[in-house]
N, C-alpha and C positions, 0 to 999 in steps of 0.2 A: 504493500500500500504506500501511496504518496512517494513513488519512486520514478525517476526518469529512466527510460529504456531507449537504447539506440539500436537501429535495425537497418537491414537492406535486403533486397531480393535478388536472386539469381535465376534467370530463365535462359537456358541454353548458354550462349556465350555472353549474354547481356547481364550487366550488374547495375542495379539501380544506385542513385545517390543515397547517402546515408540520411535517414530520417530519425525522428525521435518521438516518443509519446510518454505521457505521464499517467500512472495509475491513480485512482481516486484515493483520498484518505479513507481509512476504515470507517464503517458506519458508526456514527456517534463519536468518532475520534475528535478530540479538541483541535479545532482548526481556526487559527486567528486571522488568516488572510487568504483570499482567493481572487485571482485576477482573470477576467475573461473578456473577450471581445464578441460582438455579434455583427453579422453581416447579412445582406440579402441583395437580390436584384442585380445580377451581374450580366447585363445584356452585352454579349460579345460585340455586336455591331455598333453599340452606342458609345463605347469608351474603353480605355485601357484599365488595367487592374493595379494601378499604383498604390491604392489603399492596401492591397495585400502585401506589397513590397515592404511598406512601413509596418504593417501588422507583424510580419515575420521577424522584425527587429525588436519587437517588444518582449517583455518578460511576462508571458501569459501562461496560465494553467489550462486554458480551454478556449476554443472558438465555437460559437453557436451560429449555425446558418439557418435563417428563418424562411428560406424559400426563394424560388426563382433562381435556382442554380444554373439552369439553362433557360434559354428562350426558344420557343418552338416556331418562331416566325420564319417565313420563307426568305431566302437571301435577297438583300437589297444591294444591287451593284454600286450604288452611290454611297453606301455606308462606309464608316471609318475603316472597318475590316469586315467584309461580308461573311455571312454564314455560308457554311459548306452546303452542297446539295443543290437541288433544283426546286424544292418546295418545302412544305412543312413536314417534319418527320411523323410517320404514322406506324411504321413497322419497327421490329426489333433492330434490324440492321441500320435503319435510318436514325433511330435514337442513339444507337451506339456510336455512329459517326458524329453526331452532334456533341455528345459527351467527350469524345476523343478530341474534337476541336477545342472545346473549352478547357480541357485538362492539359492541352499543349502549352498553355500560358505559363511562363516561368515564374511569375509572381504568385499565381494561384498554387503552383507546385510548391513554392517555398513555404507558403502558409500551411499547406497540408503536411509538409515535412517537419515543421517546427512544433506543432501542437496537436493534441487530440481534438477531434471535432464532434459536436452533436449536430445532427441535421434534422430538418423537417421540410416538407415541400409546401409550395403554395399552388399557383395555377399553371405557370408556364412550363413546369416539368411535364405537363400533359397537354393542356389546351387552355387558352385564355379564359378566365372566369368560369371554368367548369364547376359543376355542382353535382356531387354524387354521380348519378348515371346520366346526367344531362350535359351535353356539350355547349359551347358558346353559341353555336349556330345550328340548332337542331333541324332547321329546314334544309341544311346543306349535307347532312349525313344522318343515316338512320341510327337508332339506338344500338343495333347490333354492330354497326361499323365503329361507333364511338367506343363501345365496350372492348372491341378488339384492340383499338388504339390504346385505351387505358391499360389493358393487360400488358401490352408491349412496353408502354412507358414505365409501368411499375416494375417489370422485370429488369429493365436496364437501369432504373434508379437504384434498385437493390445491388446490381452488379457493380455500380460505381460509388456507392456511398458506404460509410463506416456504420453498418447496422448490425444488430444482434441476429442470431440465428432464428429467433422467433419471428423476425420480419421477412423471412423468405416468402415471396408472394405466392398466392394460390389463385391463379386466374386474375380476376378483377379485384381481388382483395389483398391488402398488405397491412399488417399490424404495425402502425407507425407510432401511435401515441404511447408514451412510456415515461418512466420517472427515474432520474439519476440523482444520487445524493452524494455530497462531498463533505465527509466528516459531520460535525454538528453545525456547520456554518450555513450551507446553502443547499437547497433541493430544487431541481429543475423539473417542472411538469411540462413535458413536451407535447403540444397539442396538434391535432390534425383537424383543420377546419374546412377541408374540401371533400373528403371521402364520404361524409355522412350528412352533409348539410342539406337543408331544403333549397329548392330553386330560389334564385334571387327574385325579390318582389319588384314592383314599380318599374318594369321595363329594364331592369339591371343597368341603371344609369344614375348620374348625379342630378337629382331633381327633387321637388317636394315629396315627402313620404306619403305613400298611399296607405290605405287601411291594412293591406297585407303585411306591411313592415311591423305591425304590432300584433300579428297573429300569435296567440299563446301556444299554438301547436307547432310553430316553426322551430327549427333547430339549426345551430351552427356546428355542433359537435356530435349529435346523436345522443340519445338518452343514456346509453351504456357508458360512453366516454365522459359525459357530464357527471354521472354518479361516481365514476372512478376518480375524477378530479376532486369532487367534494370529499370523498372518503380519504383520499391521500392528504389533502390539506388539513383535514380534521385530525389525522394521526401524526402529522409531521412534528418533529422535534427540532427541526432546523431553525436557526435564527433568521434566515431569509428564505422566502418561498417565491420562486420565480415561475411565472407562466410564460413559456417560450412559444410564441404563436405568430400568426402570419399577418393579419389585417387589423387596421386601427380599431382599438377597443373603445376609446373615449368618444363621446358624442362630439361631432365636428360639423358645424354649420359652415358650408362653403360659400355662403352669400352674405354680403354686408346688408344692413338695413332690416326692415321688418319681415321680409320674406326669408324662407329657409330652404336650403337644398342640402341633401345628404347623399353620401356614397353608399348605396344599398348593397354593394358587394362586401362592404366591411360590416362591423357589428351594428352600425346604424340601420341596417336593413333587417336586423334580428333583435329587436328591442326586448322582447320577453326573455329569451335565453340569456341575454346580457344582464338583465335585471336580476335574474335568479343568481347569477354569480355575485353581483354587487350585494344582494341581500345576504348571501352566505358570508361574504367577507365582513359585513357589518355585524352579523349575529354571532358567528363562530370565531372571528378574530384570529385567524392564523397569523403567525409572527411575520411582520414586515413583508406583505405581499407586493410584488413588483411584476408588471407585465412588460415583456420586451417584444417588439413588433417590427416588421419590415414593410414591404409592399408599396408604400406610398411615395417613395423617392424624395422624401424630405424628413427633416429632423424635428421632433417635438418632445416636450416633457409635459405631462399633464397630471393633475390630481384626478383620481378616480372618485367621483362623488356618489354618495348613496342615492342621490336623485340629481341627475345631470340638469334637470330643469330648475333646480333650486341651488344657486351658487352657495347658499349658506348651509346646505346640508353637509353631513359629516364626510370627511375625506377618509376613504377606506383602503386606499392603495395608491400606487404611482405607476404611470406608464411612460416608458422610454421608447420612442419611435426612431429608428435609425434610417438614414438616407441610403440610396443605392450605392453599390460599389462602383458602377460605371456611369 
């Protein structure tokens, strides 16, 4: 426990560079300090990975990747560095080629070689704004076609990511949500907000919320994962409890003035399940709850209010939203 290990791989005559990883402190072991970074949204076409170059030079115990490790978009010949291929990946071979291109970046390689990583996906690992068994554009592909694509994307995600054996995919299913504890200091609850969610309401756009955004039966995580989260937070003895997840949790009005517009692909489109989490944090009071988030390509720090419509209501946690890598 709490030990650095150095390693390399040999395949035929090829020998990899030396990498290292660090094992976690023992469960409940007194841990006074833990440094980690989090990242998301590394669109190959839109920018370089200088952030990873500097991250690899830090003294970190862990990197948490919150989704959009690849982007599934078709190549743009005018891009800074175009995607490979001729279209969006839909097969195992095409997803493997896309990951191979992303992993060819030396700065990304350096960050992987320097630290252990915890990963979760968002949407672009499969298809933009997908929701459970529903693609972004259901009029352009059948349910069966999308599920074949989802199974291919899940298989290649597992092949390329540092995941446990229980995450080996079975067709269209992959067990991704999980809990990682580092001594008595911090526990990470890694969420999956894509595989089990209800379809986005209100035309899946940034606009005034429709009644469906308040549907009490809507879900972002599915009931089983939600219960797993509550039970884990209730049992946690860590001094900090982190929810590592994908899309902005805080209520965020995108329009100035009396009108309101909300991004319903984020938690603002799933008001009831978000309120259940806020109510739990207020009532059960796990120690120091923090939400870390990617997706939105900008940086925010927010108080998590028991009632977002009442600024004077109790603060029950904090959210840190990190900007994109590229």
